[in-house]
C-alpha positions as CSV (number, residue, x, y, z in Angstrom):
1,M,-15.3,75.1,38.5
2,S,-16.0,77.1,35.3
3,M,-18.5,79.7,34.3
4,D,-19.7,81.1,31.0
5,D,-19.4,84.7,29.9
6,D,-23.0,85.6,30.8
7,D,-22.6,84.2,34.4
8,L,-19.3,86.1,34.7
9,E,-21.0,89.3,33.6
10,R,-23.8,89.0,36.2
11,R,-21.3,88.6,39.0
12,L,-19.2,91.5,37.8
13,R,-22.2,93.8,37.6
14,S,-23.2,92.9,41.1
15,A,-19.7,93.5,42.4
16,L,-19.4,96.8,40.6
17,T,-22.6,98.2,42.1
18,T,-21.1,99.8,45.2
19,P,-22.5,102.7,47.4
20,R,-19.6,105.0,46.3
21,A,-20.4,106.0,42.8
22,S,-17.3,108.2,42.6
23,D,-15.1,105.1,43.2
24,R,-17.0,102.9,40.8
25,P,-15.8,102.6,37.1
26,D,-18.4,102.8,34.3
27,T,-20.0,99.3,34.3
28,D,-20.7,99.0,30.6
29,E,-17.2,100.3,29.6
30,F,-15.5,98.0,32.1
31,L,-17.5,94.9,30.9
32,S,-16.7,95.7,27.3
33,G,-13.0,95.6,28.1
34,V,-13.5,92.3,29.9
35,H,-15.2,90.8,26.8
36,R,-12.4,92.0,24.6
37,G,-9.9,90.4,26.8
38,A,-11.8,87.1,26.8
39,R,-11.9,87.1,23.0
40,V,-8.1,87.7,22.9
41,R,-7.5,84.8,25.3
42,R,-9.7,82.5,23.2
43,T,-7.9,83.5,20.0
44,K,-4.5,82.9,21.6
45,R,-5.6,79.5,22.9
46,A,-6.8,78.5,19.4
47,A,-3.5,79.6,17.9
48,S,-1.5,77.7,20.5
49,M,-3.4,74.5,19.7
50,A,-2.9,75.0,16.0
51,A,0.8,75.6,16.5
52,A,1.1,72.5,18.7
53,A,-0.6,70.4,15.9
54,V,1.9,71.8,13.4
55,L,4.8,70.9,15.7
56,V,3.5,67.3,16.1
57,V,3.4,66.9,12.3
58,A,6.9,68.3,11.8
59,G,8.3,66.3,14.6
60,G,6.9,63.1,13.0
61,G,9.1,63.8,9.9
62,L,8.2,63.9,6.3
63,A,4.6,63.5,5.4
64,V,3.5,60.6,3.1
65,N,1.1,61.0,0.2
66,A,-1.2,58.4,-1.3
67,T,1.5,56.8,-3.3
68,G,3.7,56.2,-0.3
69,L,6.3,58.8,-1.4
70,L,7.6,61.7,0.5
71,S,5.3,64.7,0.3
72,P,6.6,67.9,2.0
73,A,5.8,71.4,0.7
74,R,5.8,71.0,-3.1
75,T,8.6,72.5,-5.1
76,P,7.6,72.9,-8.8
77,V,9.9,71.3,-11.3
78,A,10.4,72.7,-14.7
79,G,9.1,70.3,-17.4
80,G,6.5,68.8,-15.1
81,P,5.5,65.1,-15.1
82,T,5.4,64.7,-18.9
83,G,8.9,63.5,-19.1
84,T,10.0,66.3,-21.5
85,V,13.4,67.6,-20.4
86,S,13.6,71.4,-20.0
87,T,15.7,72.7,-22.9
88,T,17.4,75.3,-20.7
89,G,21.0,74.3,-20.0
90,I,20.9,71.2,-22.4
91,D,22.4,70.8,-25.8
92,R,19.7,68.9,-27.8
93,S,21.2,69.4,-31.2
94,P,20.3,66.3,-33.4
95,T,23.6,66.7,-35.3
96,A,25.8,66.2,-32.2
97,S,28.1,63.2,-32.7
98,P,30.9,61.7,-30.6
99,N,33.5,63.4,-32.8
100,T,31.9,66.8,-32.8
101,P,32.2,69.1,-29.7
102,T,28.8,70.2,-28.5
103,T,28.0,73.9,-28.3
104,K,27.7,75.1,-24.7
105,S,24.3,76.5,-24.1
106,T,23.0,78.7,-21.3
107,P,23.2,76.8,-18.0
108,T,20.3,76.1,-15.8
109,R,21.3,77.9,-12.7
110,P,19.3,77.8,-9.5
111,T,18.5,81.5,-9.6
112,Q,17.0,81.1,-13.1
113,S,14.5,78.4,-12.3
114,K,11.2,78.5,-10.5
115,A,12.4,75.3,-8.9
116,G,15.4,77.1,-7.5
117,T,14.3,77.3,-3.9
118,T,16.8,75.4,-1.8
119,I,15.9,72.3,0.2
120,T,16.2,73.1,3.9
121,P,16.7,70.6,6.7
122,L,13.4,69.2,7.9
123,L,14.4,69.2,11.6
124,K,15.8,72.2,13.3
125,G,18.7,70.4,14.9
126,P,20.9,67.4,14.1
127,V,20.3,64.0,15.8
128,R,23.2,62.4,17.5
129,I,23.4,58.7,16.9
130,H,24.9,56.1,19.2
131,A,26.7,52.8,18.8
132,H,25.3,49.4,19.7
133,G,26.8,47.2,22.3
134,P,28.9,44.4,21.0
135,I,27.3,43.1,17.8
136,A,28.3,39.9,15.9
137,A,28.7,39.7,12.2
138,G,25.7,37.4,12.0
139,D,23.5,40.3,13.2
140,V,24.8,42.7,10.5
141,T,23.6,42.6,6.9
142,P,25.2,45.2,4.7
143,I,22.9,46.9,2.2
144,S,25.2,49.6,0.8
145,L,29.0,50.3,0.7
146,T,31.0,53.4,-0.2
147,A,34.7,53.8,-0.2
148,T,36.5,57.1,0.6
149,G,40.1,56.0,0.5
150,T,42.5,53.2,-0.2
151,E,41.5,51.3,2.9
152,H,38.6,53.4,4.2
153,Q,35.0,52.3,3.6
154,W,31.6,53.0,5.1
155,V,28.8,50.5,5.2
156,L,25.1,50.9,5.8
157,A,23.6,47.7,7.3
158,T,20.5,46.4,8.8
159,T,20.9,45.4,12.5
160,P,18.5,44.3,15.2
161,G,16.1,47.0,16.4
162,G,17.1,49.3,19.2
163,Q,16.7,52.7,20.7
164,G,18.0,54.5,17.6
165,C,15.1,53.6,15.3
166,Q,12.3,52.0,17.3
167,T,11.7,49.3,14.6
168,K,12.4,45.6,14.3
169,K,15.4,46.4,12.1
170,C,17.7,49.5,12.3
171,A,19.7,51.2,9.6
172,S,23.2,51.3,11.1
173,V,26.5,52.8,9.9
174,F,29.9,51.1,10.2
175,V,33.3,52.4,9.1
176,T,36.7,50.7,8.6
177,S,40.1,52.3,8.0
178,D,42.1,49.1,7.5
179,H,40.3,47.5,4.5
180,G,37.8,45.6,6.6
181,G,40.2,44.3,9.2
182,T,38.4,46.1,12.0
183,W,35.2,48.0,12.1
184,R,33.9,50.9,14.2
185,D,30.1,51.0,14.9
186,V,29.1,54.6,14.2
187,G,25.5,54.1,15.3
188,Q,21.9,53.6,14.4
189,L,20.3,56.2,12.1
190,P,17.0,57.7,13.2
191,A,15.4,56.0,10.1
192,P,14.5,52.4,9.3
193,P,16.2,50.4,6.5
194,A,14.4,49.6,3.3
195,G,13.0,46.1,3.1
196,P,10.0,44.0,4.3
197,D,10.3,45.2,7.9
198,A,10.2,48.8,6.7
199,L,7.1,48.7,4.4
200,R,5.1,50.6,7.1
201,Y,7.9,53.2,7.3
202,P,8.1,55.1,4.0
203,R,11.0,57.3,5.4
204,S,13.4,54.4,5.1
205,V,16.9,54.6,3.7
206,S,18.7,52.0,1.5
207,E,22.0,53.7,0.3
208,L,25.0,55.4,1.8
209,R,27.6,57.8,0.4
210,F,30.5,59.7,2.0
211,A,33.0,62.3,0.8
212,K,36.3,63.3,2.4
213,R,37.2,66.9,3.2
214,P,40.7,68.3,2.9
215,D,40.9,68.4,6.7
216,G,40.3,64.7,7.0
217,T,36.7,64.9,8.2
218,Y,33.7,63.5,6.2
219,D,30.3,64.6,4.9
220,G,27.8,61.8,4.3
221,W,24.3,61.0,3.1
222,A,21.9,58.2,3.8
223,Y,19.1,58.1,1.3
224,G,16.1,56.3,-0.3
225,N,12.6,57.3,0.7
226,A,14.2,59.9,2.9
227,L,17.4,61.9,2.8
228,W,19.7,62.3,5.9
229,S,23.0,64.2,6.0
230,T,26.0,64.4,8.3
231,H,28.8,67.0,8.2
232,D,30.8,65.7,11.2
233,S,31.9,62.3,10.1
234,G,28.7,60.6,11.0
235,T,28.3,61.7,14.7
236,T,25.1,63.7,14.1
237,W,22.6,63.5,11.3
238,S,19.9,65.9,10.0
239,A,16.8,65.0,8.0
240,V,16.8,67.0,4.8
241,R,13.4,67.6,3.1
242,S,13.4,65.8,-0.2
243,P,11.6,67.7,-2.9
244,D,8.4,65.7,-3.2
245,G,10.0,62.4,-4.1
246,Q,12.4,59.6,-3.6
247,V,16.1,59.9,-3.9
248,T,17.1,57.2,-6.4
249,S,20.8,58.0,-6.9
250,L,23.4,60.2,-5.2
251,E,27.1,60.8,-5.9
252,A,29.6,63.4,-4.7
253,S,32.6,64.9,-6.6
254,G,34.5,68.1,-6.9
255,G,33.0,69.7,-3.7
256,Y,29.4,69.0,-4.7
257,V,26.9,66.3,-4.2
258,Y,24.3,65.4,-6.8
259,A,20.9,63.7,-5.9
260,A,18.4,62.3,-8.4
261,V,14.8,62.7,-7.1
262,S,11.8,60.9,-8.6
263,T,8.1,61.3,-7.9
264,G,4.9,59.7,-9.1
265,T,4.1,56.1,-9.9
266,P,5.9,53.7,-12.2
267,L,3.4,54.6,-15.0
268,A,3.6,58.3,-14.5
269,R,6.9,59.4,-13.1
270,S,9.0,62.6,-13.2
271,A,12.4,63.4,-11.9
272,A,15.0,66.1,-11.4
273,L,18.7,66.3,-10.5
274,Y,19.6,68.5,-7.5
275,R,23.0,69.7,-6.3
276,S,24.4,71.0,-3.1
277,P,27.9,71.9,-1.7
278,T,29.1,68.8,0.1
279,S,29.6,70.7,3.4
280,T,26.1,72.1,3.6
281,D,22.5,71.3,2.9
282,Q,21.7,73.9,0.2
283,W,20.1,71.9,-2.6
284,S,19.0,73.4,-5.9
285,P,17.8,71.9,-9.2
286,V,20.4,71.7,-12.0
287,L,18.6,69.3,-14.5
288,T,14.8,69.2,-14.6
289,G,12.1,67.5,-16.6
290,L,13.5,64.0,-16.4
291,T,11.4,60.8,-16.1
292,H,13.4,58.5,-13.7
293,V,17.1,58.5,-13.2
294,E,18.5,55.0,-13.6
295,S,22.2,55.7,-13.1
296,L,24.4,58.6,-11.9
297,A,28.2,58.9,-11.8
298,A,30.6,61.7,-11.2
299,A,34.4,62.1,-11.1
300,N,37.0,64.9,-11.7
301,G,35.0,67.3,-13.9
302,I,32.6,64.9,-15.6
303,I,29.1,63.9,-14.5
304,G,26.7,61.5,-16.2
305,V,23.0,60.9,-15.8
306,I,21.0,58.1,-17.4
307,D,17.3,59.0,-17.5
308,A,14.6,56.3,-18.3
309,G,13.1,58.7,-20.8
310,A,9.7,58.2,-22.5
311,G,10.3,54.6,-23.3
312,S,13.9,55.1,-24.5
313,P,16.8,55.8,-22.0
314,R,18.9,58.9,-22.6
315,L,22.3,59.9,-21.4
316,F,23.2,63.5,-20.3
317,T,26.7,64.6,-19.4
318,S,28.1,67.8,-17.9
319,T,31.6,69.1,-17.1
320,D,30.4,71.8,-14.6
321,G,27.2,70.4,-13.2
322,L,25.1,73.2,-14.7
323,T,25.3,72.9,-18.4
324,W,24.1,69.5,-19.7
325,H,24.5,67.8,-23.1
326,L,22.2,65.1,-24.5
327,Q,24.6,62.3,-25.7
328,Q,22.6,60.9,-28.6
329,A,25.4,58.8,-30.0
330,A,27.0,57.5,-26.8
331,C,25.9,54.0,-27.6
332,P,26.2,52.2,-30.9
333,A,23.1,52.1,-33.1
334,G,20.4,49.9,-31.6
335,R,21.8,49.8,-28.1
336,R,20.6,51.8,-25.1
337,P,22.6,53.3,-22.2
338,A,22.1,51.1,-19.1
339,A,24.7,51.9,-16.4
340,L,27.5,54.2,-15.5
341,S,30.8,54.0,-13.6
342,S,33.4,56.7,-13.1
343,A,37.1,57.2,-12.1
344,G,39.3,60.2,-11.5
345,N,43.0,61.0,-11.2
346,T,43.6,63.7,-8.7
347,T,47.1,64.3,-9.9
348,T,46.2,64.9,-13.5
349,G,42.7,66.2,-12.8
350,I,41.2,63.9,-15.4
351,G,38.0,62.1,-14.9
352,S,36.2,59.5,-17.0
353,L,32.7,58.0,-17.5
354,W,32.3,54.3,-18.4
355,L,29.0,53.4,-20.0
356,T,27.3,50.0,-20.5
357,C,25.3,49.8,-23.7
358,V,22.7,47.0,-24.0
359,R,20.7,45.4,-26.8
360,G,18.7,42.3,-26.1
361,N,20.8,40.2,-23.8
362,T,24.2,41.5,-25.0
363,A,26.2,44.4,-23.6
364,V,29.3,46.4,-24.7
365,V,31.2,49.1,-22.9
366,R,32.3,52.6,-24.0
367,Y,34.0,55.4,-22.2
368,L,35.1,59.1,-22.5
369,D,37.2,61.4,-20.3
370,S,36.9,65.0,-19.2
371,D,39.7,66.1,-21.6
372,N,37.6,65.2,-24.6
373,P,34.0,64.8,-23.3
374,A,32.5,64.5,-26.9
375,V,34.5,61.4,-28.0
376,W,33.3,57.9,-27.0
377,I,35.8,55.1,-27.2
378,R,34.8,51.4,-27.6
379,A,36.2,49.2,-24.8
380,R,37.2,45.6,-25.4
381,G,34.7,42.7,-25.4
382,T,31.0,41.8,-25.8
383,F,29.2,40.4,-22.8
384,T,26.0,38.7,-21.9
385,D,23.8,41.0,-19.9
386,P,23.7,41.5,-16.9
387,V,27.2,42.8,-16.2
388,S,28.7,45.4,-13.9
389,V,31.5,47.7,-14.8
390,A,34.0,49.3,-12.4
391,A,36.5,51.9,-13.5
392,R,39.9,51.5,-11.8
393,T,41.5,54.5,-13.4
394,P,40.3,57.0,-16.1
395,L,41.6,54.7,-18.8
396,D,41.1,51.3,-17.2
397,A,38.1,49.2,-16.0
398,L,36.9,45.7,-15.1
399,V,33.7,43.9,-16.0
400,T,32.1,41.3,-13.7
401,G,28.7,39.6,-13.1
402,A,26.7,36.6,-14.2
403,G,27.0,37.7,-17.9
404,A,30.8,38.1,-17.8
405,G,31.6,34.7,-16.3
406,S,34.7,36.1,-14.7
407,T,36.3,39.4,-13.9
408,Q,37.6,40.7,-17.2
409,D,39.8,43.7,-18.1
410,V,38.0,45.6,-20.9
411,T,41.0,47.8,-21.9
412,G,43.8,45.3,-22.4
413,T,46.2,46.9,-19.9
414,H,46.0,43.8,-17.7
415,A,45.4,40.2,-18.2
416,P,41.8,39.0,-17.4
417,A,41.4,38.0,-13.8
418,S,39.5,35.1,-12.5
419,W,36.9,35.1,-9.7
420,S,37.6,33.5,-6.4
421,S,35.2,30.7,-5.3
422,E,33.1,33.4,-3.4
423,S,32.1,35.1,-6.7
424,P,28.5,36.4,-6.5
425,S,26.1,36.1,-9.4
426,S,24.4,39.4,-8.7
427,V,26.2,42.7,-7.8
428,E,25.0,45.5,-5.7
429,F,28.2,47.6,-5.6
430,F,31.4,47.3,-7.7
431,G,34.1,50.0,-7.5
432,F,37.7,50.9,-7.1
433,T,39.5,53.6,-5.2
434,N,42.7,53.2,-7.3
435,D,44.2,50.6,-9.6
436,H,44.9,48.2,-6.7
437,Y,42.1,48.5,-4.1
438,G,38.6,47.5,-5.0
439,Y,35.3,46.5,-3.4
440,L,32.4,44.4,-4.4
441,M,29.1,43.8,-2.5
442,A,26.6,41.2,-3.7
443,N,22.8,41.5,-3.3
444,D,22.9,39.2,-0.3
445,G,25.2,41.6,1.6
446,S,28.4,39.6,1.3
447,I,31.5,41.8,0.6
448,L,34.7,41.0,-1.3
449,G,37.8,43.1,-1.4
450,T,40.9,43.1,-3.6
451,T,44.3,44.7,-3.1
452,D,45.9,43.6,-6.4
453,G,43.7,45.3,-9.0
454,G,41.0,42.6,-9.1
455,H,43.2,39.5,-9.8
456,T,42.2,37.9,-6.4
457,W,39.3,38.7,-4.1
458,S,38.8,37.9,-0.4
459,P,35.5,38.0,1.6
460,Y,35.2,39.9,4.9
461,Q,32.4,40.6,7.3
462,V,31.2,43.7,9.2
463,S,31.2,43.5,13.0
464,N,32.3,45.6,15.9
465,T,33.6,42.5,17.8
466,P,36.9,40.8,17.0
């Protein structure tokens, strides 16, 4: 049974009217206190309901705006959506050439930018993921591959739905330490994979990257329309709030991880490059005012970013991740930068960037290394686009794809290698961990591996059953 305040007041006045005036409190003063208490209780109830509503929204993950992109609390990005790159931290000298060292300008440091607020984890605690039961290779479709050692790889794959993701298809993580001979099922991420089944789930992930620590453990990131991180070799994952956009590229090198984040629509996009220590989730902008990052690569003291630009792609490079140089003469006249690959030598400390330059339906390859980051060297060959380039060492790379016809060495240090009969025509991932071990994943999810520098390739499947 309930009563309103007026009814309560009448009952209280009656009860307070007793024969002993000396024992009776002042009626009006007492009722005034009662009313004040009622107002306080109503205010607390309203605040509790509002707090509960906020918790429901936060528990549901990242909000989605009208464009279907992530939309948490907005973080302003210098340069805005116009596509004009912030000149802070970038050498934009029109006289810069491949043979002229650029002048180092003031770096864009997180503390100098209004966009310098760090990106904090969306959820308060990590989510522990769990492995499937036995799962056959036919139920596993790889969508992303990353290698963290000679025989050590991680794969992000779509698998049948389960308790980890509550969707028809799950985004699951697998790892091998014997070059694909056996696989361990790490578990289902609390996010759906990209694809037709995930159209109703904008927080989907489509790519995976890992980095190895000196102690033998791993940091990792699953990204796409959401960003998830792990700092315990994939056992637990935390949702990281992406700064109002979509993570289009992510690479780790030198103790840092770099993420390219885009927002807007294809007709009006803006982007920025963020950086965090690999072992934490403390993201800060290091290159702002971009349009849409098409390629990102990093290795041993050299980082490269290809931005779509205002109708003309632009390449930026950095040796410290903070000071950036616009490489206006990276490609021959009339060609545009299209894709990047990188390789590093931990013994010498040298890293290199390999750049694909395209004009019409033809492509050439150029490269530079961290010892002389202003000089671009022409690699051997001209190819029909599309092609994919994978650096084996800082001074050695292979080209493959439909436009190459076969796997070809573009530096002349090895004889051209021929594809096996399983050669794919479209390449999703192509990379080497050294001059012998390499990995290739086609767009259909099939994986090839080589142990002889790319001369021969063998297919293998991902499964946690023998």
